[in-house]
N, C-alpha and C positions, 0 to 999 in steps of 0.2 A: 814464417820468417824468411824462408828461402825462395818463395814464389817470385818476389821482385827480381832477385838475381837470376832466376832461371828463365824469365820471360825473353830476354834478348837471345838466348840460346835455342829455345824451343819454338818460338813464334815463327821465324822465317820458314823452316821446313813444314810446320803445320799449316801455315798460310798457303804455301804452294800446293800442298795436298788438298787443302780445303777448297781452293779454287778449281782444282781438277774435279772434285766431287760435285761442286756446285754447277760446273759446266756440263757435267753428266746428268744434271737434273735431280740430284739427290739432295733432299732437304736436311737441314740441321736437326730437325726433330726425328727424322728417320735414323740418323746417325746416333742420336741420343738413345732412342728406344732399342735400336739394334745392339748398341754397346751395353745397355741395361740388361738385355736378355743374356748376353755373354757373361756379364758380371754375376747374374743370378746362377748361371751354370757353375760358377766357381764354388758356390755354397756346398752342394753335394760332394764335389771333389774334395774340398777341405774337410768336410765332416766325416768322410770315409778314409781320411788319412792320405789321400793322393795330393800331397802338398805341392809338388812341382806342377802337376796338371792345373791345380787351383791357381798357382802363381801365373802360369801362362794365360789363363782366362782373365785373371785380374789385370794383367798388363795390357791385354787387348782392350779391356774395358776402359782403362785409364787413357789409352791412346785415343779411343773414340771420344772420351770426355774432352780431350784437346781438340780433336777434329771437328766436333759439333760447333764449337765456338768459331773455328776458322771458317767453316761454311757459313755461319751466321754473319760473319764480317763481310762476306761477299754478297750474300743474298739479302742481308738486312736482319738485324736482331728482332725478335718478337717477345712479347711478354710470356706467351705460352712456352716458348723455347727456354727462357730463363727459369721459368717455374719447373719445367720437367727436369732440367739439368740439376737443380738443387735438390729436388725431391728424390730423384734416382740416386744421387750421390749419398745422401744420408741414410737411405734404406740400405744401400750396399755396405756402407761402413759398419753399421750395426749388424747387418746380416753376416758379414765375414767374421766379425768378432764372435757372433753366436755359433758359427760353424766350428770355430776352434774349441768352443765349449762342448759341442756335441762330439768332436773328435776325441777329446780327452776330458772326462768329468773333473779332473784336477784343475782344469782351466776355468771352471764355471764361475768362481767368485771373481778372479781378475777380469774375465771377459765381461761379466755383469758390470763391474766398476768402470771398465772401459766404455761400455755402452752408455752408462750414466754420464760419463765425461763428455761423450758425443752430444748428449742432450744439452749440456752446458755450452759447448762451443757452437752447436747449431742454433740454439735459441738466442744466444747473445749476438750471433752473427746476423740472423734474420730480423730480429726485432730492431737492431740498430739500423739495418737497411730500410725498414719500414718508416722509421721516424726521420731518417735522413731524406728519404723521398718526400715525406710530408713537408719538410723544410726546404726542399729544392737543393739539397747538398749533393754534389757529385764528386767523383774522383776517377782518374784513370791511372793511378800509381801502379796497379797490377794489371794493366791492360784494359781495353774497352769491355765493360761488363754490362749486363742488363739490369743490374741493381748495385747499390753501393757495396763495395768490397772492403770490409774492415779487417785488416790483417791481425797477426798475433804470433805467438811463439810456435804454435802448431797450425800450419796451413795445409794446402793440398800436397805440396812436395813432401813435407814431413810425414803426412799420413800415408802416402804411397810408399815411402821408404820403410816405414814401420811394418806395413803389411808384407812387403817384400821380405823383410827380416823374419817376420812370423813364419812365412812359408819356408824359408831356407833353414831356419833354426827353430822348429816347432817345439823342441824340448826346452827351450828357454822362453816360451810364450809368456808364462806367468810374470817373470821378472820384467820383461820388456813391456808387457801390458800395464803393470802397475806404474812403471816409470813414465810411459807415454801418457797415461791417464792423468798423472800428476801434472805433466806439462800442459795438458789440455785445460786443467783447472786454472793454471797460471794465465793461459790465454783468455779464459772466461772472465776471470777477475779483472784483467787488464782492459777488456772490452767494456765491462760494467763501469770501470773508472772513466774510460773514454766517454761513455754515454753520460755519466754524471757531469763531466766537463762540458760536453757539447749541447746537452739538452736541458741544462739548468735554466729555469725561467728567470 
């Protein structure tokens, strides 16, 4: 929901940094995979209760997630780059939720439900993109992307914010996880309704 509003604010500095990285010969895929490694390092930090360290690693990962797209806009987007970006994001989203469950077994059920909700948002997002591509449907409402980007109530900005809150207020993880998961299901249902309208024969 907030991604469209955030783009004019974050794109200019990201594009400047992306151009510097591209000029230095750094590829978008290298930024993606480097950021993914940092994001994976957040898992043991969170799982062992080092929430602020986990937050720092998580934020570095999210910065790299913005920078890889900025580099790709300079050097040219690739299908592999788009693929790696999406796969790494969804692995980390579920992985970070899992880490909170490991940190406190009381978080296990809400974390599991949150991961289930990510299956809904991820599958509804990606399958819509597949059939949009099949029909030649494109959009740049949320910036230039390597695949069709269908928005919703919970997008990238909201997901970053909720994980920041998880790390700052881990004692309230369960309540926030249940709430955000419910919002994810609203997103999933809205995308399914959009698909029903768009792909009806």
